[in-house]
C-alpha positions as CSV (number, residue, x, y, z in Angstrom):
1,X,-20.5,0.9,-8.3
2,X,-21.4,-2.6,-7.2
3,X,-19.2,-4.3,-4.6
4,X,-19.6,-7.9,-3.5
5,X,-18.3,-8.6,0.0
6,X,-17.5,-12.3,0.6
7,X,-17.2,-13.9,4.0
8,X,-17.3,-17.4,5.5
9,X,-20.0,-17.5,8.2
10,X,-19.1,-19.4,11.3
11,X,-20.1,-17.0,14.1
12,X,-20.3,-13.3,14.9
13,X,-16.9,-11.9,15.8
14,X,-15.0,-8.7,14.9
15,X,-15.0,-9.0,11.2
16,X,-18.7,-9.8,11.0
17,X,-19.6,-6.9,13.3
18,X,-17.4,-4.7,11.2
19,X,-19.3,-5.6,8.1
20,X,-22.6,-4.9,9.8
21,X,-21.3,-1.3,10.2
22,X,-19.4,-0.8,7.0
23,X,-21.9,-2.1,4.4
24,X,-24.7,0.3,5.2
25,X,-22.2,3.1,5.4
26,X,-21.0,2.3,1.9
27,X,-24.6,2.2,0.7
28,X,-25.1,5.8,2.1
29,X,-22.2,6.9,0.0
30,X,-23.5,5.6,-3.4
31,X,-21.9,2.2,-3.4
32,X,-24.2,-0.8,-4.1
33,X,-22.9,-3.4,-1.6
34,X,-24.0,-7.0,-1.7
35,X,-23.0,-9.5,1.0
36,X,-22.2,-13.1,-0.1
37,X,-22.1,-15.4,2.9
38,X,-20.4,-18.8,2.7
39,X,-22.6,-20.4,5.3
40,X,-21.2,-23.2,7.5
41,X,-24.4,-25.3,8.4
42,X,-22.9,-26.1,11.8
43,X,-23.7,-22.5,12.9
44,X,-27.1,-20.7,12.6
45,X,-26.2,-17.2,11.3
46,X,-29.8,-15.8,11.7
47,X,-28.7,-13.1,14.1
48,X,-26.2,-11.7,11.5
49,X,-28.6,-11.8,8.6
50,X,-31.4,-10.3,10.6
51,X,-29.2,-7.4,11.4
52,X,-27.8,-7.0,7.9
53,X,-29.5,-4.1,6.0
54,X,-28.0,-4.7,2.5
55,X,-28.9,-7.4,0.0
56,X,-27.4,-10.8,0.7
57,X,-26.8,-14.0,-1.1
58,X,-26.3,-17.1,1.0
59,X,-24.3,-20.1,-0.3
60,X,-24.0,-23.3,1.7
61,X,-20.3,-24.0,2.5
62,X,-20.2,-27.2,4.6
63,X,-16.6,-28.1,3.6
64,X,-13.3,-26.3,3.7
65,X,-12.3,-27.7,0.3
66,X,-15.2,-27.6,-2.2
67,X,-14.7,-27.0,-6.0
68,X,-18.4,-26.6,-6.4
69,X,-18.3,-23.6,-4.2
70,X,-15.9,-21.9,-6.6
71,X,-18.2,-22.7,-9.5
72,X,-21.2,-21.2,-7.6
73,X,-19.3,-18.0,-6.9
74,X,-18.1,-17.6,-10.5
75,X,-21.7,-17.9,-11.7
76,X,-23.0,-15.6,-9.0
77,X,-20.5,-12.7,-9.0
78,X,-21.7,-9.7,-11.1
79,X,-19.8,-6.7,-9.7
80,X,-17.3,-4.0,-10.3
81,X,-15.3,-5.1,-7.2
82,X,-15.1,-8.2,-5.2
83,X,-14.0,-7.6,-1.6
84,X,-13.0,-10.7,0.5
85,X,-12.7,-11.2,4.2
86,X,-10.6,-14.0,5.8
87,X,-9.1,-17.1,4.3
88,X,-12.0,-19.0,2.8
89,X,-13.3,-15.9,1.1
90,X,-9.8,-15.0,-0.1
91,X,-9.5,-18.4,-1.7
92,X,-12.9,-18.9,-3.3
93,X,-13.8,-15.3,-3.8
94,X,-10.4,-14.3,-5.0
95,X,-10.3,-17.1,-7.6
96,X,-13.8,-16.3,-8.7
97,X,-12.9,-12.6,-9.1
98,X,-9.9,-13.4,-11.2
99,X,-11.8,-15.9,-13.4
100,X,-14.3,-13.1,-14.1
101,X,-11.5,-10.4,-14.4
102,X,-13.0,-8.4,-11.6
103,X,-11.1,-6.0,-9.4
104,X,-10.2,-7.7,-6.1
105,X,-9.7,-6.3,-2.6
106,X,-8.9,-8.4,0.4
107,X,-9.1,-7.3,4.0
108,X,-6.9,-8.9,6.7
109,X,-8.6,-8.9,10.1
110,X,-6.1,-10.5,12.5
111,X,-2.4,-11.3,13.1
112,X,-3.0,-14.9,14.1
113,X,0.4,-16.7,14.4
114,X,-0.7,-19.4,11.9
115,X,-0.2,-16.7,9.2
116,X,3.5,-16.8,9.8
117,X,3.9,-20.6,9.4
118,X,3.6,-22.6,6.2
119,X,0.3,-20.9,5.4
120,X,2.3,-17.7,4.6
121,X,3.2,-19.2,1.2
122,X,-0.5,-19.7,0.4
123,X,-1.3,-16.2,1.6
124,X,1.4,-14.7,-0.6
125,X,-0.1,-16.5,-3.6
126,X,-3.6,-15.2,-2.7
127,X,-2.2,-11.7,-2.3
128,X,-0.9,-11.9,-5.9
129,X,-4.5,-12.2,-7.0
130,X,-5.6,-9.1,-5.1
131,X,-5.3,-5.5,-6.5
132,X,-5.1,-4.2,-3.0
133,X,-4.8,-5.7,0.5
134,X,-6.4,-3.8,3.4
135,X,-5.1,-4.1,6.9
136,X,-7.4,-2.9,9.8
137,X,-4.5,-1.4,11.8
138,X,-0.9,-0.2,11.2
139,X,0.3,-3.1,13.4
140,X,-1.5,-5.6,11.2
141,X,-0.1,-3.9,8.0
142,X,3.4,-4.3,9.4
143,X,2.7,-7.9,10.3
144,X,1.3,-8.7,6.9
145,X,4.4,-7.1,5.2
146,X,7.2,-8.1,7.5
147,X,6.1,-11.5,8.8
148,X,3.8,-12.8,6.1
149,X,5.7,-11.4,3.2
150,X,3.1,-9.5,1.2
151,X,4.6,-6.7,-0.8
152,X,4.4,-3.3,1.0
153,X,3.0,-1.5,-2.1
154,X,-0.1,-3.7,-2.0
155,X,-1.1,-3.1,1.6
156,X,-2.8,-0.1,3.1
157,X,-4.4,0.6,6.5
158,X,-8.1,1.4,7.0
159,X,-9.1,1.3,10.6
160,X,-12.4,0.0,11.8
161,X,-14.9,2.7,12.5
162,X,-17.8,2.9,15.1
163,X,-20.1,5.7,16.2
164,X,-22.3,3.9,18.7
165,X,-22.4,0.8,20.9
166,X,-23.7,-2.4,19.3
167,X,-27.5,-2.4,18.9
168,X,-29.4,-4.9,21.0
169,X,-31.2,-7.8,19.3
170,X,-33.2,-8.7,22.5
171,X,-33.2,-8.3,26.3
172,X,-30.5,-9.9,28.4
173,X,-31.4,-12.8,30.7
174,X,-31.2,-12.4,34.4
175,X,-27.8,-12.9,36.0
176,X,-26.3,-13.4,39.5
177,X,-23.9,-10.5,39.5
178,X,-24.2,-8.8,42.9
179,X,-25.9,-5.4,42.8
180,X,-23.1,-3.5,44.5
181,X,-20.2,-5.2,42.6
182,X,-17.7,-3.2,40.5
183,X,-17.7,-4.9,37.2
184,X,-14.6,-5.5,35.0
185,X,-16.1,-6.3,31.6
186,X,-14.5,-8.2,28.7
187,X,-16.2,-9.1,25.4
188,X,-14.3,-11.9,23.8
189,X,-14.1,-15.5,22.7
190,X,-13.1,-17.9,25.5
191,X,-9.8,-18.8,23.8
192,X,-6.2,-18.5,24.7
193,X,-5.6,-15.6,22.4
194,X,-7.8,-13.4,24.5
195,X,-5.9,-13.8,27.7
196,X,-9.0,-14.3,30.0
197,X,-6.9,-16.6,32.1
198,X,-4.6,-13.7,32.9
199,X,-7.7,-11.6,33.9
200,X,-8.8,-14.4,36.3
201,X,-5.3,-14.4,37.9
202,X,-5.5,-10.6,38.2
203,X,-8.9,-10.9,39.9
204,X,-7.3,-12.6,42.9
205,X,-5.2,-9.4,43.4
206,X,-8.2,-7.1,43.4
207,X,-10.7,-6.1,46.1
208,X,-13.4,-8.6,46.8
209,X,-16.2,-6.3,45.5
210,X,-14.6,-6.4,42.0
211,X,-16.0,-9.1,39.7
212,X,-15.1,-10.2,36.1
213,X,-17.8,-10.6,33.5
214,X,-16.8,-12.1,30.1
215,X,-19.3,-12.0,27.3
216,X,-18.6,-14.7,24.8
217,X,-18.2,-18.4,24.2
218,X,-15.3,-20.6,23.3
219,X,-13.3,-23.8,23.9
220,X,-11.7,-22.6,27.2
221,X,-14.9,-22.1,29.2
222,X,-14.3,-25.2,31.4
223,X,-10.6,-24.5,31.9
224,X,-11.3,-20.9,32.9
225,X,-13.9,-22.0,35.4
226,X,-11.4,-24.5,36.9
227,X,-8.7,-21.8,37.1
228,X,-11.1,-19.5,39.0
229,X,-11.9,-22.2,41.5
230,X,-8.2,-22.9,42.0
231,X,-7.5,-19.2,42.6
232,X,-10.5,-18.8,45.0
233,X,-12.4,-16.4,42.8
234,X,-15.0,-18.7,41.3
235,X,-17.8,-16.6,42.9
236,X,-16.4,-13.5,41.2
237,X,-16.3,-14.8,37.7
238,X,-19.4,-14.6,35.5
239,X,-19.6,-16.2,32.0
240,X,-23.0,-15.3,30.6
241,X,-22.0,-16.4,27.0
242,X,-23.2,-14.4,24.1
243,X,-25.9,-11.9,25.1
244,X,-28.3,-9.8,23.0
245,X,-27.5,-6.5,24.6
246,X,-23.8,-5.8,25.1
247,X,-24.4,-2.1,25.5
248,X,-26.5,-2.8,28.7
249,X,-23.4,-4.4,30.2
250,X,-21.3,-1.4,29.1
251,X,-23.6,0.7,31.2
252,X,-23.2,-1.5,34.2
253,X,-19.5,-1.9,34.0
254,X,-16.8,0.2,35.7
255,X,-13.8,-0.8,33.6
256,X,-13.3,-2.7,30.3
257,X,-10.3,-5.1,30.1
258,X,-8.7,-6.6,27.0
259,X,-5.8,-8.8,28.2
260,X,-5.2,-10.3,24.7
261,X,-2.0,-12.0,23.7
262,X,-2.5,-10.7,20.1
263,X,-5.3,-8.9,18.5
264,X,-6.2,-8.0,14.9
265,X,-7.9,-4.8,15.9
266,X,-9.9,-5.0,19.1
267,X,-13.4,-3.9,18.0
268,X,-14.7,-4.7,21.5
269,X,-12.2,-2.1,22.8
270,X,-13.6,0.5,20.4
271,X,-17.1,-0.4,21.5
272,X,-16.1,0.1,25.1
273,X,-14.5,3.5,24.3
274,X,-17.6,4.7,22.4
275,X,-19.5,3.8,25.6
276,X,-17.2,5.9,27.7
277,X,-15.6,3.0,29.7
278,X,-12.0,3.3,30.9
279,X,-10.0,0.6,29.1
280,X,-7.2,-1.5,30.3
281,X,-5.5,-3.5,27.5
282,X,-2.3,-5.2,26.7
283,X,0.5,-3.5,24.7
284,X,0.2,-5.9,21.8
285,X,-0.7,-5.7,18.1
286,X,-3.1,-2.9,17.3
287,X,-4.2,-2.1,20.8
288,X,-1.7,0.8,21.3
289,X,-3.3,2.4,18.2
290,X,-6.6,2.5,20.0
291,X,-5.7,3.2,23.6
292,X,-3.5,6.2,24.3
293,X,-1.7,5.0,27.4
294,X,-2.3,7.2,30.4
295,X,-4.6,9.5,28.5
296,X,-7.6,7.4,27.3
297,X,-6.8,4.2,29.0
298,X,-3.9,2.1,30.4
299,X,-1.7,-0.4,28.6
300,X,0.1,-3.3,30.3
301,X,2.4,-6.1,29.1
302,X,0.7,-9.4,28.1
303,X,0.8,-12.4,30.5
304,X,1.4,-10.3,33.6
305,X,-1.5,-10.7,36.0
306,X,-0.1,-8.4,38.7
307,X,0.4,-5.5,36.2
308,X,-3.1,-6.1,34.9
309,X,-4.5,-5.9,38.4
310,X,-2.7,-2.7,39.2
311,X,-3.9,-1.1,36.0
312,X,-7.5,-2.2,36.7
313,X,-7.2,-0.8,40.2
314,X,-6.1,2.6,38.8
315,X,-8.8,2.6,36.1
316,X,-11.5,1.9,38.7
317,X,-10.6,5.3,40.3
318,X,-10.2,7.2,37.0
319,X,-13.5,7.6,35.1
320,X,-12.0,10.5,33.2
321,X,-10.1,7.9,31.1
322,X,-13.4,6.7,29.8
323,X,-14.5,10.3,28.8
324,X,-11.2,10.8,27.0
325,X,-11.5,7.5,25.3
326,X,-15.0,8.4,23.9
327,X,-13.6,11.6,22.5
328,X,-10.7,9.8,20.8
329,X,-13.1,7.3,19.3
330,X,-15.2,10.0,17.8
331,X,-12.2,11.8,16.4
332,X,-10.1,9.0,15.1
333,X,-12.3,6.0,14.5
334,X,-15.6,7.2,13.1
335,X,-17.8,5.3,10.6
336,X,-17.5,8.3,8.2
337,X,-13.7,8.1,8.2
338,X,-13.7,4.3,7.6
339,X,-16.3,4.4,4.9
340,X,-14.8,7.4,3.2
341,X,-11.4,5.8,2.9
342,X,-12.9,2.6,1.6
343,X,-14.9,4.3,-1.1
344,X,-11.8,6.3,-2.1
345,X,-9.9,3.0,-2.4
346,X,-12.6,1.5,-4.6
347,X,-12.6,4.6,-6.9
348,X,-8.9,4.7,-7.2
349,X,-8.7,1.0,-8.2
350,X,-11.5,1.3,-10.8
351,X,-9.9,4.5,-12.2
352,X,-6.5,2.7,-12.5
353,X,-8.1,-0.2,-14.3
354,X,-10.2,1.8,-16.8
């Protein structure tokens, strides 16, 4: 069974890290996965392709609207199934699959509010092309059905899976985090969705030996630094950007925080759980599916810095939450479980079409 996975390449986020885990797991189960990257030349995807362990085809995709891109995909797709990820792949990969009469699967990775605006009509049309739509959480499945309008019979949940922290692709640079500090870690884009501004506000309510380290880049870097200065916690905020060894920061941290306003899945939360870190997250989207409140972590309302600070304070004194979270990750969110369900889906679709 040959399955072509199509994804627009503009950075390494949750969906890209998911594919780095899923594709080799599918190969171990007898699937022949091929990755087709629609590469935006603005970003250098070398880190992703260096880490990829299955065959890849790279197609330049400098424009959002590009009929030639569709033609290249139609010529290049030779597979039993085309599996698309995110909107550009859904459009070009989906049309190419239909033009070649190939079974089509589309995975939805986030519940971004733009999906409920005018774009929902486009998405409904794209969903009609697909034989099955995969949502990466039950919350996202409900969002896709109830707010986007995709028929319920087409959508099923397959959670992300993870067995180990992300592998390092180099050594981290030196940093200025004080040796005795208690680190609250977050791995996320510096964007409003991720609620890092709320974590900075919460920092002002926490003891002075607690610092916030956020691994990632994004458009709000300057605004977040300005907010930290305004709240008097600039010396306790560290923004190292993207780093090659996230697991090394997991080992240094005391608590992981995910104060997101919405979240497709929260792969960084699962990475923290696998590493045995106590997790504090907002009660939004998929995060309650990952974090069992009071048992494997703590959940708080979004946009409430004081509640976030109280929960972080509790988690700093409760390392047992991290141990329970690691056990939950092993039981409920393993790579074997994710890959097995994906292969079962492929086989059922091919059986139905034969």
